[in-house]
FIKOL-593926 format. One line per field, with one value per residue: chain; x, y, z of N, C-alpha, C in turn. Coordinates in Angstrom, 3 decimals, decimal comma, m for minus. Layout:
N
mol c(A/...);
n_u c(X/...);
n_v c(Y/...);
n_w c(Z/...);
ca_u c(X/...);
ca_v c(Y/...);
ca_w c(Z/...);
c_u c(X/...);
c_v c(Y/...);
c_w c(Z/...);
***
This chain:
310
mol c(A/A/A/A/A/A/A/A/A/A/A/A/A/A/A/A/A/A/A/A/A/A/A/A/A/A/A/A/A/A/A/A/A/A/A/A/A/A/A/A/A/A/A/A/A/A/A/A/A/A/A/A/A/A/A/A/A/A/A/A/A/A/A/A/A/A/A/A/A/A/A/A/A/A/A/A/A/A/A/A/A/A/A/A/A/A/A/A/A/A/A/A/A/A/A/A/A/A/A/A/A/A/A/A/A/A/A/A/A/A/A/A/A/A/A/A/A/A/A/A/A/A/A/A/A/A/A/A/A/A/A/A/A/A/A/A/A/A/A/A/A/A/A/A/A/A/A/A/A/A/A/A/A/A/A/A/A/A/A/A/A/A/A/A/A/A/A/A/A/A/A/A/A/A/A/A/A/A/A/A/A/A/A/A/A/A/A/A/A/A/A/A/A/A/A/A/A/A/A/A/A/A/A/A/A/A/A/A/A/A/A/A/A/A/A/A/A/A/A/A/A/A/A/A/A/A/A/A/A/A/A/A/A/A/A/A/A/A/A/A/A/A/A/A/A/A/A/A/A/A/A/A/A/A/A/A/A/A/A/A/A/A/A/A/A/A/A/A/A/A/A/A/A/A/A/A/A/A/A/A/A/A/A/A/A/A/A/A/A/A/A/A/A/A/A/A/A/A/A/A/A/A/A/A/A/A/A/A/A/A);
n_u c(m26,086/m24,988/m24,675/m24,316/m23,042/m22,714/m20,892/m19,895/m16,688/m14,772/m15,857/m15,607/m16,892/m17,292/m16,951/m18,604/m19,160/m21,814/m22,387/m24,881/m26,101/m28,110/m30,606/m30,894/m30,883/m33,328/m35,005/m34,558/m36,155/m38,188/m38,358/m36,022/m34,380/m31,726/m28,452/m25,103/m22,223/m19,426/m16,794/m14,633/m11,381/m9,253/m6,046/m3,051/m2,694/m4,918/m8,310/m11,874/m12,874/m11,069/m9,070/m10,417/m13,110/m13,400/m13,079/m15,186/m17,418/m17,210/m17,521/m20,146/m21,398/m21,046/m22,863/m22,671/m23,233/m21,352/m19,057/m17,192/m14,914/m13,612/m10,675/m10,404/m9,317/m8,653/m9,479/m12,957/m13,696/m13,973/m11,604/m8,739/m5,225/m5,237/m4,323/m3,181/m1,904/m2,894/m2,441/m3,922/m6,348/m7,101/m7,606/m9,749/m11,566/m12,249/m13,520/m15,644/m16,932/m17,868/m19,668/m21,495/m22,574/m23,947/m26,219/m27,777/m30,698/m30,530/m28,392/m27,019/m26,277/m24,570/m23,106/m20,818/m17,890/m14,422/m12,321/m9,098/m6,975/m3,645/m2,108/m4,417/m4,796/m3,065/m4,165/m6,714/m6,234/m5,456/m7,806/m9,756/m8,737/m9,507/m12,182/m14,914/m17,167/m16,490/m16,633/m15,061/m11,908/m10,026/m7,211/m5,741/m2,806/m1,720/m0,081/2,089/2,136/3,992/6,241/6,847/7,593/9,791/11,662/11,382/9,620/10,545/11,945/14,647/15,660/17,956/18,213/18,842/17,503/14,847/15,307/16,181/13,796/12,285/13,714/13,066/10,306/10,176/11,282/9,333/7,115/8,008/8,185/5,486/4,466/5,599/4,100/4,383/2,884/1,341/3,498/4,377/5,152/6,032/4,696/5,174/7,350/8,186/8,293/8,179/10,710/12,126/10,639/11,205/13,778/13,473/12,834/10,772/8,446/8,132/7,844/5,496/3,630/3,691/2,764/0,179/m1,118/m0,438/m0,899/m3,116/m3,979/m5,123/m5,285/m6,626/m8,247/m8,658/m7,109/m4,396/m1,554/0,415/1,678/1,312/4,118/3,786/2,548/4,490/5,817/3,655/3,093/5,388/5,160/3,296/2,157/1,106/0,912/1,063/m1,068/m2,317/m2,745/m4,957/m7,157/m7,949/m10,420/m11,581/m11,808/m9,066/m7,868/m5,233/m4,349/m1,919/0,329/2,354/4,622/5,064/6,945/6,422/5,570/6,711/5,735/3,093/3,567/4,775/2,675/0,908/2,376/2,335/m0,297/m3,114/m5,388/m8,400/m6,527/m5,332/m2,931/m2,973/m1,779/m1,428/m0,517/1,963/1,272/2,060/2,429/0,859/m0,469/m2,635/m4,432/m5,999/m5,791/m7,435/m6,887/m5,768/m7,313/m9,789/m9,434/m8,737/m11,040/m12,808/m11,767/m12,105/m14,909/m15,633/m14,492/m15,855/m18,475/m18,426/m17,873/m19,483/m22,001/m25,489);
n_v c(2,166/m1,155/m3,901/m7,364/m8,688/m10,568/m11,247/m12,274/m13,049/m13,879/m16,443/m16,932/m16,587/m13,528/m11,826/m9,133/m5,895/m3,771/m0,418/1,796/5,095/6,721/7,856/6,689/4,017/3,771/4,043/1,901/m0,181/1,000/2,008/3,827/7,002/6,823/6,719/8,111/5,953/4,174/1,970/0,374/m0,581/m2,780/m2,565/m4,446/m6,670/m6,577/m6,696/m6,359/m5,371/m3,621/m0,887/m0,378/m0,761/1,259/3,622/3,204/3,317/5,926/7,343/6,646/7,999/10,489/10,521/8,753/5,634/2,804/0,213/m2,202/m4,919/m8,297/m9,370/m11,912/m15,150/m14,377/m13,214/m13,451/m14,263/m16,517/m18,894/m20,732/m21,342/m20,296/m16,993/m16,184/m13,661/m12,133/m10,021/m9,715/m10,943/m9,337/m6,902/m7,712/m8,306/m5,722/m4,679/m6,466/m5,804/m3,276/m4,113/m5,484/m3,332/m2,006/m3,474/m2,891/m1,394/0,962/2,328/4,648/3,717/5,117/6,568/5,762/5,376/4,629/3,757/3,165/1,758/1,786/m1,044/m1,590/0,860/0,986/m1,197/m0,160/1,922/0,456/m1,019/0,983/2,174/0,684/0,248/1,810/2,313/3,305/6,330/8,113/8,052/7,416/7,387/6,350/6,601/5,207/2,577/0,832/m2,517/m4,170/m2,542/m2,028/m4,572/m5,055/m2,928/m2,000/m0,269/2,336/2,654/2,025/m0,517/m3,216/m4,695/m7,393/m8,581/m9,012/m10,722/m12,941/m13,594/m14,389/m16,678/m18,242/m18,419/m19,924/m22,327/m23,009/m23,519/m25,828/m27,538/m27,699/m28,970/m31,457/m32,502/m31,500/m29,533/m26,218/m23,483/m20,901/m17,554/m15,563/m12,353/m10,427/m9,230/m10,963/m9,634/m6,378/m5,311/m6,605/m5,669/m2,934/m2,854/m2,998/m0,504/2,501/1,873/m0,919/m1,282/0,196/m1,235/m3,702/m2,861/m2,044/m4,328/m6,518/m6,134/m5,172/m2,701/m2,679/m5,264/m8,198/m11,337/m12,489/m11,120/m11,166/m12,914/m14,269/m14,824/m16,700/m18,220/m18,385/m16,064/m14,197/m14,297/m13,673/m11,063/m9,855/m9,283/m7,327/m3,964/m1,226/1,372/1,476/1,853/4,114/6,524/6,110/6,609/9,271/11,188/11,092/11,973/12,000/11,452/11,551/10,778/11,438/10,771/13,198/12,397/9,829/7,005/5,824/7,752/8,549/6,855/7,668/10,171/9,396/8,005/10,142/11,741/10,130/10,128/11,425/14,024/15,382/15,780/15,344/15,710/15,248/16,289/15,097/16,638/15,684/13,008/9,552/6,651/4,474/5,817/6,975/4,948/4,664/6,650/9,223/11,986/12,212/10,670/11,973/14,552/13,398/11,950/14,073/15,393/13,368/13,135/15,629/15,389/13,138/14,066/16,157/14,797/12,575/13,355/13,406);
n_w c(4,924/4,921/2,784/2,206/m0,765/m3,828/m6,841/m10,156/m11,466/m14,096/m13,822/m11,113/m7,815/m6,332/m3,315/m1,811/m0,251/m0,296/m0,023/0,839/0,712/3,236/2,345/m0,172/0,492/1,763/m0,369/m1,967/m2,923/m4,308/m6,978/m7,327/m7,987/m10,181/m8,846/m8,362/m8,344/m6,890/m7,445/m5,218/m4,859/m3,019/m1,215/m2,148/m0,375/1,137/2,495/2,021/4,387/5,431/4,482/2,026/2,704/4,596/3,057/1,263/2,985/3,910/1,541/1,002/3,077/2,068/0,058/m2,073/m3,725/m2,905/m3,596/m2,104/m2,323/m2,085/m3,668/m6,222/m5,236/m2,721/0,646/1,262/m1,215/m4,057/m5,481/m6,307/m6,318/m2,869/m1,979/m4,345/m6,381/m9,071/m11,587/m14,025/m13,391/m11,250/m12,521/m14,099/m12,058/m11,161/m13,433/m13,543/m11,195/m11,890/m13,856/m12,227/m10,758/m12,773/m12,981/m10,843/m9,549/m8,129/m9,101/m11,351/m14,537/m16,175/m14,441/m13,010/m11,140/m10,371/m7,664/m6,660/m4,239/m3,189/m4,517/m5,972/m7,042/m9,268/m10,673/m11,127/m12,913/m15,165/m15,623/m16,066/m18,331/m20,556/m20,228/m20,963/m19,535/m17,115/m15,708/m14,290/m12,679/m9,753/m7,531/m4,420/m2,717/m4,855/m6,617/m8,916/m8,880/m10,087/m10,562/m7,904/m6,940/m8,610/m8,341/m5,790/m3,106/m2,879/m5,193/m5,332/m5,099/m5,526/m8,688/m8,718/m6,637/m7,431/m9,565/m8,160/m6,902/m9,112/m9,771/m7,546/m7,923/m10,267/m9,383/m7,539/m9,158/m10,420/m8,217/m7,493/m9,765/m9,412/m7,461/m4,927/m3,879/m3,623/m3,479/m1,224/m0,041/2,811/3,748/5,674/8,284/11,364/13,800/15,461/15,632/13,575/11,430/11,512/10,588/7,896/6,977/6,484/4,868/4,995/7,748/8,275/6,760/8,082/10,617/10,031/8,890/10,499/13,174/15,919/14,968/12,342/11,558/10,026/10,021/7,512/5,693/3,352/4,314/3,154/m0,171/m3,190/m4,808/m7,494/m8,111/m8,614/m11,184/m12,738/m11,920/m12,852/m15,607/m15,810/m16,316/m14,934/m15,798/m18,512/m20,266/m19,402/m20,651/m22,210/m20,674/m20,834/m22,619/m20,122/m16,629/m14,272/m11,025/m8,790/m5,596/m3,256/m0,604/0,914/2,289/1,437/0,516/m1,827/m3,554/m5,954/m7,873/m8,192/m9,292/m11,695/m12,961/m13,270/m15,045/m17,306/m18,007/m19,911/m20,160/m18,676/m15,625/m12,255/m9,743/m6,448/m3,404/m0,071/2,680/5,030/5,159/4,976/2,829/3,948/5,947/4,703/4,559/6,884/8,881/10,408/10,194/7,740/6,028/6,053/4,643/2,194/1,446/1,234/m0,989/m2,903/m2,909/m3,912/m6,459/m7,607/m7,461/m9,278/m11,632/m11,993/m12,593/m13,407);
ca_u c(m26,452/m24,075/m25,304/m23,449/m23,416/m21,752/m20,965/m19,002/m15,556/m14,103/m16,417/m15,389/m17,803/m16,594/m17,700/m18,502/m20,031/m22,411/m22,748/m25,899/m26,448/m29,377/m31,763/m30,979/m31,246/m34,762/m35,744/m33,959/m37,158/m39,319/m37,982/m35,237/m33,655/m30,371/m27,470/m23,709/m21,652/m17,981/m16,152/m13,442/m10,478/m8,410/m4,612/m2,650/m2,859/m6,033/m9,654/m12,905/m13,161/m10,008/m9,070/m11,454/m14,376/m13,430/m13,345/m16,527/m18,402/m17,130/m18,140/m21,590/m21,812/m21,024/m23,961/m22,401/m23,245/m19,965/m18,882/m15,881/m14,982/m12,367/m10,160/m10,410/m8,254/m8,338/m10,621/m14,109/m13,984/m13,533/m10,390/m7,622/m4,808/m5,432/m3,167/m2,654/m2,034/m2,855/m2,875/m4,971/m7,597/m7,468/m8,213/m11,053/m12,436/m12,757/m14,494/m16,825/m17,627/m18,621/m20,798/m22,475/m23,266/m24,875/m27,462/m28,488/m31,655/m30,184/m27,202/m27,061/m25,240/m23,626/m22,600/m19,985/m16,470/m13,576/m11,287/m8,147/m6,066/m2,370/m2,000/m5,630/m4,653/m2,541/m5,158/m7,822/m5,815/m5,508/m9,204/m10,469/m8,196/m10,210/m13,598/m15,488/m18,260/m15,929/m16,700/m14,014/m11,069/m9,166/m6,375/m5,192/m1,534/m1,683/1,214/2,152/2,690/5,165/7,372/7,204/8,337/11,036/12,638/11,110/8,658/11,188/12,591/16,104/16,022/18,875/17,473/19,140/16,520/13,708/15,770/16,146/12,398/11,888/14,311/12,263/9,009/10,365/11,461/8,047/6,279/8,502/7,792/4,051/4,280/6,054/3,171/4,789/1,914/1,550/4,534/4,054/6,147/5,451/4,712/5,483/8,269/7,536/8,294/8,361/12,142/12,484/9,981/11,898/14,994/13,109/12,554/9,442/7,328/7,968/7,323/4,100/2,813/3,603/1,933/m1,213/m1,694/m0,043/m1,160/m4,532/m4,339/m6,068/m5,151/m7,870/m7,877/m8,719/m6,174/m3,337/m0,259/1,339/1,299/1,916/5,261/3,313/2,134/5,621/6,046/2,493/3,292/6,545/4,824/2,241/2,577/m0,124/0,907/1,287/m2,225/m3,010/m3,132/m6,257/m8,233/m8,398/m10,623/m12,226/m10,955/m8,216/m7,380/m4,284/m4,117/m0,624/0,863/3,584/5,740/5,034/8,111/5,903/4,966/7,288/4,883/1,980/4,077/4,984/1,357/0,403/3,102/1,935/m1,725/m3,548/m6,108/m8,039/m5,866/m4,867/m2,123/m3,350/m0,902/m1,903/0,675/2,239/0,830/2,838/1,617/m0,110/m1,293/m3,866/m5,350/m6,937/m5,617/m8,511/m6,413/m5,410/m8,439/m10,856/m9,239/m8,732/m12,430/m13,409/m11,317/m12,765/m16,328/m15,666/m14,140/m16,924/m19,665/m18,268/m17,670/m20,501/m23,297/m26,470);
ca_v c(0,762/m2,075/m5,153/m8,370/m9,001/m11,359/m11,158/m13,235/m12,536/m15,032/m17,677/m17,024/m15,773/m12,458/m11,345/m7,696/m5,109/m2,635/0,643/2,688/6,245/6,525/8,163/5,704/2,741/3,783/4,002/0,855/m1,057/1,804/2,687/5,002/7,755/6,262/7,539/7,825/4,832/4,046/0,700/0,636/m1,723/m2,796/m2,757/m5,771/m7,745/m6,226/m7,235/m5,328/m4,849/m2,709/0,452/m0,245/m0,593/2,582/4,619/2,977/3,813/7,392/7,831/6,500/9,116/11,680/10,442/7,852/4,187/2,355/m1,237/m2,753/m6,362/m9,049/m9,869/m13,356/m15,908/m13,757/m12,864/m14,348/m14,583/m17,825/m18,986/m21,539/m21,451/m19,127/m16,107/m15,846/m12,268/m12,206/m8,706/m9,803/m11,231/m8,172/m5,943/m8,270/m8,140/m4,352/m4,562/m7,241/m5,004/m2,278/m4,826/m5,716/m2,085/m1,635/m4,247/m2,453/m0,329/2,214/2,915/5,169/2,976/6,067/7,404/4,858/5,676/3,631/4,214/2,113/2,085/1,065/m1,839/m1,414/2,086/0,592/m2,028/0,694/2,622/m0,501/m1,365/2,127/2,511/m0,016/0,088/3,139/2,505/4,040/7,746/8,851/7,132/8,043/6,484/6,819/5,874/4,254/2,072/m0,282/m3,610/m4,704/m1,668/m2,207/m5,820/m5,034/m1,938/m1,624/0,809/3,642/2,664/1,879/m1,918/m3,877/m5,580/m8,800/m9,092/m9,538/m11,894/m14,044/m13,975/m15,152/m18,011/m18,958/m18,694/m21,035/m23,540/m23,331/m24,139/m27,192/m28,307/m27,950/m29,968/m32,737/m32,947/m31,016/m28,534/m24,811/m22,861/m19,515/m16,818/m14,640/m10,951/m9,492/m9,690/m11,567/m8,739/m4,960/m5,061/m7,031/m4,766/m1,651/m2,987/m2,862/0,882/3,053/1,227/m2,268/m1,177/0,635/m2,349/m4,657/m2,300/m2,004/m5,647/m7,589/m5,743/m4,805/m1,444/m2,968/m6,655/m8,932/m12,744/m12,911/m10,414/m12,077/m12,850/m14,908/m14,909/m17,841/m17,862/m18,250/m14,675/m13,326/m14,143/m12,970/m9,647/m9,359/m8,824/m6,311/m2,563/m0,482/2,699/1,363/2,316/5,164/7,616/5,799/7,084/10,554/12,451/10,945/12,601/11,179/12,084/10,736/11,336/10,912/11,321/13,956/11,669/8,429/6,592/5,369/8,882/8,647/6,140/8,551/11,198/8,761/7,780/11,457/12,176/9,289/10,308/12,575/14,940/16,142/15,004/16,120/15,060/15,958/15,891/15,217/16,980/14,945/11,607/8,508/5,746/3,714/6,767/7,239/3,808/4,668/7,725/10,152/13,313/12,164/10,102/12,963/15,425/12,600/11,683/15,338/15,614/12,360/13,493/16,763/14,864/12,306/14,893/16,912/13,983/11,528/14,023/12,722);
ca_w c(5,093/4,251/2,401/1,609/m2,141/m4,602/m8,296/m10,787/m12,235/m14,727/m13,287/m9,668/m7,021/m5,621/m2,153/m1,668/0,619/m0,991/0,911/0,298/1,543/3,949/1,518/m1,249/1,120/2,025/m1,628/m2,799/m3,530/m4,764/m8,219/m6,955/m9,001/m10,238/m8,147/m8,705/m7,600/m6,992/m7,107/m4,408/m4,834/m1,822/m1,409/m2,615/0,604/2,002/2,301/1,947/5,722/5,849/3,884/0,999/3,385/5,222/2,024/0,738/3,949/3,944/0,312/1,181/3,919/1,212/m0,883/m3,184/m3,559/m2,992/m3,550/m1,767/m2,522/m1,977/m4,937/m6,417/m4,565/m1,440/1,472/1,180/m2,604/m4,519/m6,271/m5,828/m4,920/m2,033/m1,917/m5,666/m6,832/m10,523/m12,062/m15,039/m12,694/m10,448/m13,447/m14,453/m10,895/m11,157/m14,520/m13,160/m10,187/m12,647/m14,461/m11,165/m10,430/m13,845/m12,828/m9,647/m9,873/m7,443/m9,707/m12,709/m15,262/m16,766/m13,338/m12,229/m11,048/m9,719/m6,740/m6,318/m3,146/m3,264/m5,745/m6,755/m7,804/m10,557/m11,352/m11,550/m14,125/m16,266/m15,887/m16,628/m19,644/m21,635/m19,900/m21,098/m18,593/m15,986/m16,060/m13,599/m11,918/m8,758/m6,742/m3,153/m2,533/m5,959/m7,065/m9,855/m8,101/m10,775/m10,242/m6,498/m6,810/m9,380/m7,881/m4,409/m2,882/m3,089/m6,499/m5,231/m4,853/m6,445/m9,596/m8,435/m5,687/m8,175/m10,310/m7,207/m6,710/m10,290/m9,604/m6,560/m8,521/m11,199/m8,576/m6,918/m10,179/m10,592/m7,029/m7,595/m10,819/m8,873/m6,436/m3,605/m3,433/m3,944/m2,653/m0,897/0,742/3,772/3,346/6,744/9,327/12,528/14,958/15,182/15,457/12,227/10,490/11,520/9,787/6,487/6,635/6,744/4,184/5,545/9,111/8,238/6,293/9,193/11,680/9,594/8,607/11,420/14,557/16,107/14,294/11,259/11,166/9,800/9,818/6,112/4,811/2,914/4,999/2,218/m1,578/m3,869/m5,646/m8,873/m8,308/m8,936/m12,620/m13,284/m11,626/m13,601/m16,949/m15,722/m16,295/m14,636/m16,405/m19,955/m21,040/m18,654/m21,556/m22,795/m19,803/m21,369/m21,909/m18,821/m15,617/m13,408/m9,794/m8,044/m4,268/m2,833/0,633/0,706/2,887/1,004/m0,270/m3,112/m4,268/m7,296/m8,820/m8,486/m10,211/m12,992/m13,553/m13,673/m16,234/m18,436/m18,294/m20,686/m19,300/m17,472/m14,588/m11,102/m8,714/m5,224/m2,299/1,310/3,458/6,265/5,093/4,313/2,013/4,747/6,712/3,962/4,674/8,005/9,854/10,091/9,820/6,322/5,282/5,919/3,475/0,973/1,091/0,790/m2,365/m3,727/m3,039/m4,851/m7,791/m8,132/m7,636/m10,505/m12,826/m12,113/m12,651/m14,269);
c_u c(m25,490/m24,768/m24,259/m23,950/m22,357/m21,959/m19,891/m17,917/m14,778/m14,566/m16,246/m16,366/m16,994/m17,495/m17,498/m19,407/m20,503/m22,899/m23,718/m26,099/m27,840/m30,588/m31,976/m31,387/m32,749/m35,576/m35,376/m34,982/m38,357/m38,936/m37,183/m34,686/m32,222/m29,336/m26,056/m23,149/m20,159/m17,565/m14,861/m12,599/m9,514/m6,922/m4,272/m2,871/m4,077/m7,278/m10,646/m13,227/m12,127/m10,134/m10,180/m12,822/m14,506/m13,763/m14,751/m17,584/m18,399/m17,713/m19,660/m22,139/m21,877/m22,069/m23,774/m22,682/m21,812/m19,892/m17,433/m15,973/m13,607/m11,940/m10,301/m9,167/m7,929/m9,618/m11,711/m14,459/m13,430/m12,199/m9,313/m6,465/m5,054/m4,146/m2,520/m2,918/m1,804/m3,348/m3,981/m6,329/m8,050/m8,117/m9,616/m12,038/m13,054/m13,796/m15,787/m17,620/m18,439/m19,854/m21,898/m23,260/m24,249/m26,198/m28,305/m29,439/m31,310/m29,117/m27,499/m25,960/m24,224/m23,024/m21,704/m18,523/m15,734/m12,580/m10,387/m7,175/m4,835/m2,305/m3,242/m5,644/m4,134/m3,522/m6,319/m7,468/m5,917/m6,943/m9,929/m10,002/m9,005/m11,684/m14,251/m16,732/m17,800/m15,829/m15,579/m13,230/m10,161/m8,343/m5,978/m3,956/m1,352/m0,272/1,009/2,846/3,926/6,397/7,814/7,993/9,706/12,088/12,376/10,180/9,257/11,950/14,079/16,564/16,956/18,077/17,718/18,126/15,341/14,105/15,794/14,737/11,877/12,484/13,464/10,892/9,095/10,511/10,142/7,103/6,710/8,078/6,311/3,776/4,670/5,178/3,496/3,876/2,295/2,544/4,215/5,186/5,442/5,634/5,234/6,492/7,506/7,392/8,458/9,823/12,589/11,869/10,711/13,164/14,715/12,801/11,096/8,324/7,068/7,357/5,845/3,171/2,616/2,647/0,459/m1,815/m1,467/m0,213/m2,641/m4,938/m5,370/m6,018/m6,505/m7,513/m7,905/m7,788/m4,984/m2,056/0,829/0,792/1,940/3,102/4,853/2,741/3,256/5,832/4,831/2,646/4,375/6,184/3,743/2,861/1,328/m0,222/0,982/0,160/m2,954/m3,448/m4,501/m7,423/m8,800/m9,402/m11,411/m11,270/m10,249/m7,744/m6,460/m3,984/m2,901/m0,210/2,197/4,805/5,812/6,273/7,695/5,430/5,497/6,432/3,638/2,373/4,241/3,660/0,773/1,071/2,681/0,501/m1,961/m4,246/m7,600/m7,463/m5,429/m4,082/m2,313/m2,541/m1,609/m0,683/0,761/1,949/1,868/1,884/0,504/m0,956/m2,637/m4,831/m6,409/m6,803/m6,532/m8,010/m5,985/m6,562/m9,517/m10,623/m9,197/m10,157/m13,121/m13,031/m11,982/m14,235/m16,505/m15,447/m15,290/m18,223/m19,606/m18,328/m18,627/m21,897/m24,204/m26,352);
c_v c(m0,102/m3,406/m6,095/m8,698/m9,921/m11,072/m12,079/m12,529/m13,722/m16,356/m17,870/m16,111/m14,796/m11,928/m9,847/m7,139/m3,910/m1,637/1,596/3,870/6,087/6,764/7,159/4,358/2,672/3,616/2,813/m0,009/m0,289/2,652/3,962/5,733/7,250/7,236/7,227/6,734/4,735/2,637/1,020/m0,637/m1,641/m2,909/m4,221/m6,900/m7,531/m7,035/m6,082/m4,707/m3,826/m1,371/0,637/m0,027/0,763/3,651/4,453/3,541/5,339/8,004/7,712/7,627/10,412/11,618/9,519/6,403/3,715/0,846/m1,565/m4,268/m6,987/m9,534/m11,384/m13,967/m15,386/m13,462/m13,909/m14,731/m15,947/m17,729/m19,793/m21,399/m20,152/m18,304/m15,828/m14,375/m12,262/m10,873/m8,758/m10,065/m10,029/m7,095/m6,415/m8,128/m6,739/m4,154/m5,321/m6,521/m3,896/m2,928/m5,065/m4,447/m1,681/m2,384/m3,785/m1,311/1,003/3,008/3,449/4,519/3,858/6,998/6,574/5,287/4,548/4,353/3,033/2,583/1,196/0,274/m1,719/m0,073/1,788/m0,242/m1,183/1,476/1,705/m0,859/m0,214/2,459/1,898/m0,270/1,464/3,349/3,282/5,502/8,564/7,870/7,924/6,977/7,166/5,968/4,838/3,865/1,069/m1,420/m4,197/m3,849/m1,865/m3,486/m5,712/m4,107/m1,444/m0,439/2,177/3,722/2,413/0,434/m2,452/m4,811/m7,060/m9,408/m9,713/m10,731/m13,127/m14,528/m14,771/m16,557/m18,852/m19,319/m19,867/m22,352/m23,974/m23,976/m25,590/m28,068/m28,651/m29,035/m31,366/m33,240/m32,475/m29,910/m27,123/m24,203/m21,383/m18,868/m15,821/m13,191/m10,005/m10,082/m10,193/m10,600/m7,288/m4,642/m5,445/m6,103/m3,437/m1,693/m2,814/m1,449/1,240/2,216/m0,170/m2,198/m0,781/m0,465/m3,388/m4,135/m2,307/m3,404/m6,689/m7,235/m5,381/m3,492/m1,704/m4,424/m7,343/m10,377/m13,190/m12,134/m11,318/m11,846/m13,532/m14,740/m16,148/m17,355/m17,712/m16,867/m13,850/m13,180/m13,567/m11,461/m9,056/m8,761/m7,757/m4,920/m1,705/0,818/2,658/1,961/3,469/6,305/7,381/6,250/8,406/10,337/12,321/11,427/11,599/12,017/11,114/11,426/10,639/11,572/12,010/13,203/10,209/8,097/6,113/6,515/9,015/7,911/6,945/9,633/10,606/8,495/9,087/11,933/11,392/9,546/11,481/13,560/14,830/15,246/15,934/15,220/15,864/15,420/16,080/15,435/16,146/13,468/10,725/7,660/5,102/4,633/6,987/6,072/4,024/5,816/8,892/11,511/13,377/11,614/11,157/13,934/14,655/12,325/12,958/15,633/14,624/12,713/14,651/16,280/14,065/13,103/15,631/16,039/12,809/12,137/13,285/13,183);
c_w c(4,299/4,006/1,825/0,210/m2,742/m6,085/m8,859/m11,592/m12,785/m14,117/m11,802/m8,935/m6,168/m4,511/m1,987/m0,592/m0,189/0,051/0,222/1,236/2,127/3,064/0,409/m0,684/1,343/0,757/m2,500/m3,507/m4,079/m5,980/m7,947/m8,172/m9,037/m9,690/m8,633/m7,802/m7,871/m6,595/m6,368/m4,333/m3,659/m2,163/m1,691/m1,645/1,490/1,742/2,396/3,297/6,183/5,118/2,861/1,632/4,043/4,184/1,439/1,687/4,007/2,667/0,372/2,054/3,115/0,098/m2,065/m2,797/m3,742/m2,796/m3,249/m1,868/m2,315/m3,351/m5,005/m5,780/m3,171/m0,665/1,407/m0,258/m2,988/m5,253/m5,577/m6,818/m4,151/m1,994/m3,253/m5,953/m8,337/m11,082/m13,102/m14,396/m11,867/m11,315/m13,838/m13,296/m10,868/m12,254/m14,184/m12,079/m10,855/m13,280/m13,431/m10,863/m11,523/m13,741/m11,656/m9,978/m9,225/m8,194/m11,099/m13,525/m15,965/m15,718/m12,419/m12,305/m10,361/m8,824/m6,417/m5,261/m3,261/m4,572/m6,601/m7,481/m9,197/m11,352/m11,879/m12,814/m15,335/m16,633/m16,584/m18,037/m20,774/m21,340/m19,878/m20,252/m17,366/m16,376/m15,436/m12,745/m10,981/m8,062/m5,439/m2,864/m3,641/m6,348/m8,189/m9,127/m8,759/m10,500/m8,801/m6,277/m7,471/m8,783/m6,471/m4,300/m3,162/m4,399/m6,481/m5,025/m5,936/m7,355/m9,342/m7,469/m6,435/m9,029/m9,416/m6,944/m7,905/m10,272/m8,655/m7,123/m9,494/m10,452/m7,946/m7,923/m10,423/m9,424/m7,073/m8,638/m10,345/m7,728/m5,041/m3,093/m3,809/m2,959/m2,451/m0,117/1,645/3,350/4,418/7,721/10,547/13,695/14,517/14,911/14,048/11,183/10,391/10,668/8,301/6,053/6,825/6,144/4,737/6,931/9,102/7,751/7,374/10,257/11,291/9,528/9,700/12,889/14,691/15,449/13,194/10,820/11,036/9,481/8,364/5,195/4,528/3,711/4,177/0,803/m2,175/m4,694/m7,101/m9,154/m8,939/m10,433/m13,330/m13,097/m12,534/m14,945/m16,970/m15,747/m16,145/m15,397/m17,933/m20,772/m20,370/m19,561/m22,187/m21,928/m20,322/m22,507/m20,610/m17,722/m14,708/m12,228/m9,082/m6,720/m3,668/m1,522/0,390/1,238/2,457/0,170/m1,657/m4,002/m5,692/m8,325/m9,167/m9,476/m11,611/m13,707/m14,070/m14,958/m17,474/m18,885/m19,225/m19,764/m19,550/m16,385/m13,466/m10,173/m7,436/m4,047/m0,957/2,189/4,729/6,193/4,411/3,474/2,845/5,621/6,035/3,978/5,742/8,991/9,489/9,647/8,348/5,475/5,042/4,761/2,155/0,511/0,610/m0,653/m3,318/m3,958/m4,004/m6,283/m8,390/m8,326/m8,969/m11,752/m12,992/m12,101/m13,627/m15,709);
***
């Protein structure tokens, strides 16, 4: 059963979908036995109706309460300017989602885990590092958004590209101060041909977000330029060692150009930890392709069952 819910993060109303397993849904108003729950964070430009919702619903089918939500400034959640990507706020959103779950009678407050997909993978590591209410943390196609902007999805981008983006971000702040309004930049190419020129990762992102495959009217198609200098100072892996001794699972597609970031996070982490490869999967394949999502969810269910026990 899926229920619309809201909670507050830094004074902003966050829109979420709470997924309850059938048995728990039936007992929701009759003093239920507290159950394990998982907060699910969406990719950087996603919304709760896309990959996060898919994983949340599949985890609910496996017996877990799951909460997917829209980040502040995006989707149905509050926050101006629209399309702002603020890593500090994204980390706070995850912690606030945990806070929300602790208030639910269905949820065991000491049985809460976090799952971050893509950029939320990095945000989840940062959130869990300093929030001891998170008993177990997992990522799927997890990345550090700052590394991706600075050196590209595959780690080979010319550093001058990001310096140019910082120049543009500075100019955009000046334009806004002069009353010219918030400045934004587009995230996806206009056509399949243009997307193909950007390589595997660009094309897959375009295909997922900008076509009927998974496109959603509320998913972010632009970000504000003021997002860029906020992203620049973030480091998702800086505090990953603080997660230990709580368990960490990183699920990575064997064919993902971003897999090096999963490896780096794993190397920085303490233990217990596991780097789990999904053969044949690219980064975006793990968002929605059943032949890859199914084994990923099975691994997640095994992980959370073992580590969110009463």
